[in-house]
N, C-alpha and C positions, 0 to 999 in steps of 0.2 A: 293456303294462307301461310305467311311466314311469321316468325316471331316479331320482326320489325313492323309488319302490317298490324299485328295485334296491338303492339305498343302505341303505334300511331293512331289507330282507331280509338283506343282508350283515351288518348289525348284529345281527340276531336270531340268525344262525348263527355269528357271530364270525368272518367271513371278510374278508380283505383283498381288494383288487382283484386282486392277484396270484393268490390262491387261487380267486377266481371265474373268472378267465381260464383257469387251469389246468383247473378242473372243467368249463368249457364248451368247452374246446379252441379258445380264441380268444386273440388277442394282448392283452397288458395295455393297449396303446394303444386298442384297440377298446372295452374295458370302461371305461377312464378317460374317453375322449371321450364315450361314451354317458352315463355318470353325471354328467359335468359339463355335459351338454346341448350339447356342441359339434357332435355329429352323431348321426343316427339310424342304427343298424346295419341291415344288410339283414334281410329277414324271417327268413331262416335263422339268422343270427347272434343276432337278438333271441330267437328260439325256443330256441336253444342256451343262452342266459343264463337264460331263464326255467326251462327244463327242469332245468338244474343246480341252481338254487335250490329248485325243487320236490322234486328228489331228496334234497335236504338237509333237507326237512321244512317248507318255506315254502308257505303257501297265499296266493294272490293274490286279493284281493277287488276286484271291479269297482265302477264308480261307484254302483250301486244297493245295494251290500252295506254301506256305511258309513252311520252315522247322519246325518252331515253331507253325504252324497251324494258324497264324494270317494273315490278309490281308496285301498286300504290293503293291508297284509300282516299275517299272523299265522303262528304255528307250529302244526303239527298237535298235537293233544292226545295 
């Protein structure tokens, strides 16, 4: 998951960084620093962010899933 995917996913479910932090049981600074590209969270923290967003209905698309070859996100139907 990229910082851009995290930001886009939050937009899809209308979550702030505070709400994402709460849902993933992480600090706001961890989420903020990741989304701004300041640092990469640990594997466990990154998994917690992704899991929280997936639980909210986000589907992450890998590099091969998008027409232009880039990663993306969408909501479950």
